C-alpha positions in Angstrom: 0.0 0.0 0.0 3.0 2.3 0.7 6.3 1.9 -1.1 9.3 4.1 -0.4 12.7 3.6 -2.0 15.9 5.6 -1.5 13.9 8.7 -0.4 16.0 11.9 0.1 15.0 15.4 1.1 17.5 18.2 1.4 16.9 21.7 2.7 19.5 24.4 1.9 22.4 21.9 2.1 21.0 20.0 5.1 19.8 16.5 4.4 16.8 15.7 6.6 16.0 12.3 5.0 18.8 10.2 3.7 17.9 7.2 1.5 14.9 6.0 3.4 13.4 2.7 2.2 10.4 0.7 3.5 7.1 -0.9 2.5 3.8 -1.0 4.2 1.3 -3.8 3.4 -2.4 -3.4 2.9 -4.2 -3.5 6.2 -1.1 -3.2 8.2 -0.6 -0.9 11.3 2.9 0.5 10.7 4.7 2.6 13.4 7.4 5.0 12.2 9.4 5.9 15.3 12.3 8.2 15.9 13.7 11.0 18.2 12.7 14.6 17.6 14.2 15.9 14.3 15.0 12.4 13.0 13.1 12.8 9.8 9.6 11.4 10.6 7.5 14.4 9.9 9.5 15.3 6.7 8.9 11.7 5.4 5.2 12.0 6.2 5.0 15.4 4.5 6.5 13.9 1.3 4.1 10.9 1.4 1.1 13.2 1.8 2.1 15.6 -1.0 3.1 18.5 1.3 6.7 18.3 0.3 8.5 17.2 -2.9 11.4 14.8 -2.4 14.9 15.7 -3.6 15.3 12.2 -5.0 14.0 8.7 -4.6 10.6 7.2 -5.4 7.3 6.8 -3.5 4.0 5.0 -4.1 0.6 5.4 -2.4 -1.7 2.6 -3.5 0.3 2.5 -6.7 0.2 6.2 -7.3 3.1 8.6 -7.3 2.2 11.4 -4.8 4.6 13.8 -6.5 2.9 13.7 -9.9 -0.6 12.4 -9.0 -1.3 14.6 -6.1 -5.1 14.8 -6.4 -5.6 11.1 -7.0 -3.3 10.2 -4.1 -5.0 12.6 -1.7 -8.3 10.7 -2.2 -6.6 7.5 -1.0 -5.5 8.8 2.4 -6.7 10.6 5.5 -4.4 12.7 7.8 -4.5 13.5 11.5 -1.6 15.7 12.4 -0.3 16.5 15.9 -1.7 20.0 15.7 -5.5 20.5 16.0 -7.3 21.2 12.7 -11.0 21.2 13.7 -13.2 24.3 13.4 -14.0 25.1 17.1 -16.9 27.3 16.0 -18.7 24.5 14.3 -20.5 21.4 15.8 -19.1 17.9 15.6 -21.6 17.1 12.8 -20.7 20.2 10.8 -17.0 19.4 11.0 -17.8 15.9 9.6 -20.1 17.4 6.9 -17.5 19.9 5.7 -14.9 17.1 5.4 -17.3 15.0 3.4 -18.0 17.8 1.0 -14.3 18.5 0.5 -13.7 14.9 -0.4 -16.9 14.6 -2.6 -18.5 12.0 -0.5 -22.1 11.5 -1.7 -24.7 13.1 0.7 -26.5 9.8 1.6 -23.2 8.0 2.2 -21.9 11.0 4.1 -24.8 10.9 6.5 -24.5 7.1 7.0 -20.7 7.2 7.6 -21.0 10.2 9.9 -23.5 8.5 12.1 -21.6 5.3 12.2 -18.2 6.9 13.0 -19.5 9.3 15.6 -21.3 6.4 17.3 -18.2 4.3 17.2 -16.1 7.1 18.7 -18.8 7.7 21.3 -19.6 11.2 20.0 -23.0 10.8 18.4 -24.9 12.2 21.4 -22.7 15.3 21.2 -23.0 15.7 17.4 -24.8 19.1 17.7 -22.4 20.5 20.3 -19.8 23.1 19.4 -16.3 21.6 19.3 -15.0 24.4 21.5 -16.8 22.7 24.3 -15.1 19.4 23.8 -12.3 18.0 25.9 -8.9 17.2 24.3 -9.7 13.5 24.1 -13.1 14.2 22.5 -11.5 16.5 19.9 -8.9 13.8 19.1 -11.6 11.2 18.6 -13.5 13.6 16.4 -10.4 14.3 14.2 -9.8 10.6 13.7 -13.5 9.8 13.0 -13.4 12.6 10.4 -10.2 11.1 8.9 -12.1 7.9 8.2 -15.2 9.6 6.7 -14.1 9.3 3.0 -13.2 5.7 3.5 -9.4 6.2 2.9 -7.2 3.3 2.2 -4.5 4.7 4.4 -4.7 6.8 7.5 -1.7 8.9 8.6 -1.6 9.6 12.4 1.2 11.9 13.5 1.4 11.9 17.3 -2.4 11.5 17.6 -2.4 10.9 21.4 0.0 13.6 22.5 -1.2 15.2 25.8 -4.1 12.8 26.3 -4.7 10.9 29.5 -4.2 7.1 29.6 -7.9 6.4 29.4 -8.4 8.5 26.3 -5.3 7.1 24.7 -6.5 3.5 25.3 -10.0 4.3 24.0 -8.7 6.0 20.8 -6.4 3.1 19.9 -9.3 0.6 20.5 -11.4 2.4 18.0 -8.6 2.7 15.4 -7.7 -1.0 15.7 -11.4 -1.9 15.2 -11.6 0.1 12.0 -8.3 -1.3 10.8 -9.7 -4.8 11.3 -13.2 -4.2 9.9 -12.3 -1.9 7.0 -8.7 -3.1 6.3 -7.5 0.5 6.5 -3.7 0.7 6.5 -2.5 2.9 9.4 0.8 4.7 9.3 1.5 6.3 12.8 4.1 8.1 14.7 4.2 8.3 18.5 6.6 8.9 21.3 4.7 6.5 23.5 6.5 3.2 23.1 3.8 1.2 24.9 1.3 2.4 22.2 3.5 1.3 19.4 4.2 -2.0 21.0 0.5 -2.7 21.6 -1.0 -1.7 18.3 1.6 -1.9 15.5 2.1 -5.0 13.4 5.6 -3.7 12.3 7.9 -0.8 13.3 10.6 1.2 11.5 13.0 3.3 13.5 14.5 6.3 11.9 17.4 8.3 13.2 19.4 11.2 11.6 17.3 10.7 8.5 18.1 7.0 8.0 16.0 3.9 8.9 18.2 2.1 11.3 16.0 -0.9 12.0 12.7 -2.5 10.9 10.6 -5.4 12.1 8.1 -6.6 14.7 8.5 -5.7 18.4 9.9 -9.2 19.0 12.5 -8.8 16.2 13.6 -5.4 17.4 14.0 -6.6 20.9 16.0 -9.6 19.8 18.2 -7.5 17.4 19.2 -5.2 20.3 19.1 -7.8 23.1 16.5 -5.6 24.9 13.6 -6.6 27.1 11.2 -3.9 25.8 10.6 -1.7 22.7 11.7 1.3 24.7 15.0 -0.4 25.4 15.4 -1.4 21.8 14.6 2.2 20.7 17.2 3.7 23.0 19.8 1.1 22.0 19.3 2.1 18.4 19.0 5.9 18.7 20.9 6.7 21.9 19.7 8.7 24.9 20.7 12.3 24.0 18.0 14.9 23.8 16.8 16.1 20.4 15.2 19.3 19.1 12.2 19.2 16.8 13.0 20.7 13.4 9.5 21.8 12.1 7.3 24.2 14.1 3.6 23.6 14.6 2.8 26.8 12.6 4.8 25.5 9.6 2.9 22.2 9.7 -0.5 23.9 9.8 0.4 26.3 6.9 1.4 23.3 4.7 -1.9 21.5 5.4 -3.8 24.5 4.3 -1.6 25.0 1.2 -2.3 21.4 0.2 -5.9 22.1 -0.6 -5.2 25.4 -2.4 -3.2 23.8 -5.1 
């Protein structure tokens, strides 16, 4: 469903992504892990048409996102770390607007909206303004919205950042259910190693722009002689602190620009 080969992205002489290669199968939950500034977000931006690669090849469901942007965008949904809901609209109105943007037929739009809001336990709050929602409710709404146009791939960039353990657990339960029932491929990033270990079928670890390891949790633990995914992660990437390269404002501007093209 996703194929990346020798992907490179350079900014003014700095190489943020250096020859990244991986594949994600249909229906797989794939975790893309790495320290801050390792190249995760840059890779996601290239896959989701927000950045053009310097070199290398990519495929999204057989499409090249650099030359077939509109077609590729119909294949995936995105939930970025930064909020993107309209707080002055109701939950239902946020879903409706998304459905219109993705040209989901009205009847199907209504059916999917009811099913997804029910699944994410938001149907009873469908007519409430989003500004009244808790952080966990907003996250559930964003992910429900991401599934509305029946994407083949859902990109989740730090979707549970700042949520309490109960909200995190509930959110992943719903995502796993949709992955299993609709065979949606999920590509996620997270700094919560317990989440990745619990939900991901396979994991790739990126550091300094390069994929340093790939495999199941068991394979990564065996490769590093570690007793946990967190131990394997630290063995592969070290324990020094990192600074994030892209700002939240940059990320939001690029999402808006995607739909203006």
